[in-house]
C-alpha positions, -999 to 999 in steps of 0.1 A, spaced: 419 326 295 387 333 274 377 308 247 345 316 226 330 333 256 339 306 282 364 316 309 392 291 319 412 306 347 449 296 349 457 307 385 493 318 382 494 330 418 484 296 431 510 279 409 537 303 420 528 301 457 529 264 456 563 264 438 577 283 467 565 258 493 593 240 511 575 207 507 588 193 474 558 170 470 533 199 472 555 219 448 554 191 423 516 188 428 510 225 422 531 224 391 512 194 378 479 212 384 491 243 366 504 221 338 470 203 336 451 236 332 475 248 306 473 215 287 435 217 288 435 252 275 458 242 247 437 212 238 406 233 236 423 258 213 435 230 190 401 213 190 382 245 181 408 256 156 405 222 138 367 223 136 347 236 107 332 267 123 319 282 91 285 289 109 303 310 136 277 295 159 295 303 192 301 339 183 267 345 167 247 330 196 267 349 222 259 382 203 222 375 198 196 387 224 169 361 231 137 369 213 104 369 231 72 365 211 36 358 217 28 325 233 2 318 206 30 313 182 53 291 203 57 254 193 31 256 166 28 258 128 16 289 110 -1 277 78 -13 309 61 -16 346 65 -40 373 53 -48 410 58 -75 436 52 -72 473 57 -73 471 95 -58 437 106 -33 409 100 -46 373 103 -27 341 108 -39 305 105 -30 280 133 -57 255 143 -79 286 145 -74 320 130 -57 347 151 -56 384 144 -41 417 155 -45 453 144 -20 464 118 -12 495 139 -1 473 168 -27 487 192 -36 452 205 -19 419 206 -28 387 188 -60 369 198 -84 343 185 -108 355 158 -144 349 163 -158 334 131 -196 335 126 -201 341 163 -177 314 177 -141 310 188 -146 272 192 -138 259 158 -111 243 136 -100 264 106 -88 245 75 -80 275 54 -75 313 54 -73 338 25 -79 374 16 -79 398 -14 -69 427 8 -105 437 15 -124 405 21 -113 378 44 -122 341 39 -121 313 65 -129 276 59 -143 259 89 -141 221 93 -155 196 117 -136 172 140 -130 149 111 -116 177 90 -146 177 67 -157 211 54 -185 228 73 -185 259 51 -164 288 38 -172 321 55 -166 357 43 -162 390 61 -160 424 46 -158 443 80 -128 427 97 -149 400 114 -178 420 127 -202 401 105 -198 369 84 -215 354 54 -217 317 48 -208 309 12 -226 275 9 -194 259 -4 -204 223 5 -232 225 -20 -207 227 -48 -176 210 -34 -194 182 -17 -204 173 18 -174 149 23 -146 172 11 -117 181 33 -102 216 25 -64 216 21 -60 254 16 -76 287 5 -59 312 -17 -68 345 -34 -50 352 -67 -59 382 -88 -89 389 -66 -103 354 -71 -108 329 -43 -96 293 -49 -101 263 -26 -80 231 -28 -96 200 -13 -95 163 -14 -123 136 -12 -122 99 -18 -84 99 -23 -84 124 -51 -76 162 -52 -93 191 -69 -92 229 -73 -123 251 -73 -128 288 -76 -155 312 -66 -171 330 -96 -191 355 -74 -221 333 -71 -209 297 -66 -178 275 -64 -169 259 -97 -141 236 -110 -109 254 -120 -102 226 -145 -81 205 -121 -103 177 -108 -98 143 -92 -60 142 -97 -39 117 -77 -15 141 -60 -21 170 -35 -22 206 -47 4 230 -33 -3 266 -44 -17 290 -71 -5 324 -84 -14 349 -111 14 359 -135 -4 389 -150 -21 371 -178 -31 336 -165 -31 314 -134 -4 289 -125 -9 261 -100 12 231 -89 5 198 -74 35 180 -59 41 164 -93 29 187 -121 22 223 -131 -11 237 -145 -20 270 -161 -48 288 -178 -79 308 -170 -98 302 -137 -121 276 -151 -99 260 -177 -65 252 -163 -44 225 -181 -12 206 -173 22 219 -184 47 190 -185 80 210 -186 88 213 -148 71 181 -138 88 158 -113 70 130 -95 63 141 -59 90 167 -64 74 201 -69 76 222 -37 71 259 -42 56 284 -66 61 322 -71 57 349 -96 69 385 -100 56 418 -114 72 410 -148 52 379 -152 80 354 -145 69 321 -129 93 301 -107 88 265 -94 112 249 -68 118 212 -69 132 184 -46 163 180 -68 178 214 -61 165 230 -92 143 260 -97 124 262 -131 119 298 -144 93 306 -171 97 339 -189 86 348 -225 72 314 -230 104 295 -223 115 274 -193 151 277 -180 167 259 -151 185 275 -121 206 252 -100 202 264 -64 220 235 -48 223 202 -67 206 171 -54 192 191 -24 155 192 -16 142 228 -17 112 245 -1 88 274 -7 99 304 -28 98 341 -25 112 368 -48 129 396 -27 124 428 -47 139 452 -21 164 469 -21 155 479 -57 188 467 -71 185 432 -56 176 401 -76 173 375 -48 154 343 -46 146 332 -10 139 295 -10 132 272 19 154 242 26 138 208 25 165 192 46 169 186 83 188 219 90 158 237 74 158 275 74 162 290 39 188 299 12 193 332 -6 202 330 -42 216 361 -59 206 360 -96 230 388 -107 258 378 -129 263 340 -131 243 336 -98 256 327 -63 242 308 -34 242 322 1 238 298 31 233 298 69 227 336 70 261 346 57 259 378 37 221 376 35 201 406 24 171 397 45 188 394 79 221 392 97 239 358 103 233 360 141 196 366 138 192 339 112 210 313 133 189 321 164 155 322 146 155 301 115 178 271 121 161 237 124 127 251 115 107 241 84 97 271 63 60 269 55 61 301 34 69 337 30 41 363 30 37 401 23 6 421 31 -13 433 0 -10 469 12 27 471 23 57 459 4 80 470 32 67 442 55 77 405 51 66 376 73 80 341 74 57 313 85 74 283 102 67 249 117 81 253 152 66 223 170 90 208 195 115 237 192 104 257 222 105 287 199 83 307 177 66 301 143 60 336 130 87 363 124 84 398 109 109 417 89 107 455 81 124 472 51 136 508 58 141 526 25 161 554 42 187 530 57 221 523 43 226 558 29 192 557 11 198 523 -5 175 507 20 179 476 43 159 449 61 157 450 98 161 413 104 136 388 118 117 396 150 94 372 167 57 381 167 
């Protein structure tokens, strides 16, 4: 008998042979053994039939081929990604890179002549790549810029403006402008580079850490874990509408200028045409980083990380009254079997698309202690599904 891929053999020949034995005791013993096997099989069937197997874990795992990625991404956290015309870059404790054309594998990037460094931040505008170096105490050494894929580097003298005791939290390019979030003396600030020096973005010495920044087509939006801010690069001010003490998680925008903010109470706040609305993704459930999936063209799907122990991410279909998809079931981005074998129990750090290719999507994960990988790639094929297009599913880098 085969139960969920496991074989339990009921040896009828053995049972029948023993039944024909002249020794009555042996006959009873053979009958008892056969009965025991049959009872065990029946018990297993009842047990599995009574379980909530909505994940279809046994079936999915048995159908999924084990993925093999690059050892650099095993049991680590990928904190940011970037690209220029030639390469992809990923931020671990150092920056690693590989050619976009796949002609070489991932390797550690030499920054300003050295591969022995700690990188606190990574960003790019599609042409220039920026790396923040820090010392052993995580204090900023400098921000370095390359315009030739790392062949040469320029030190940007960031510490002169930001301070010699600042610790960089992240770098981000939005609308071609470089921003640096940092903390010093227990407070948090956001600066931007104006082409000559780093200057305050208008968010200075706040009490909560900054999470992200985006450009909505007309102004910048940033969030701390408690409040939202918006405005021009040097004059951002607080917006109280989506605020939640230590409860803001993710930030995203789309080509129509809509701004979305995910929260720890299961809500996503959406700003369009000057008005905030609420989307209940999953009530009273901590969410994670956001990404707006724009392909296939007909889709209106929010991908949002889970902030709970099972981790992975949800898909929320915005068409009609809205519907939540969980655990890979009927996802647009991937199949259920691939989702369960790659995303489950991993914390989503963020989703990222190259500036020059909307058909590529990466998910960055915290994979420490999972004996698995922290970076997966997904490719959209516009010719698949009778021309409607389809995503390939996640593949380990």
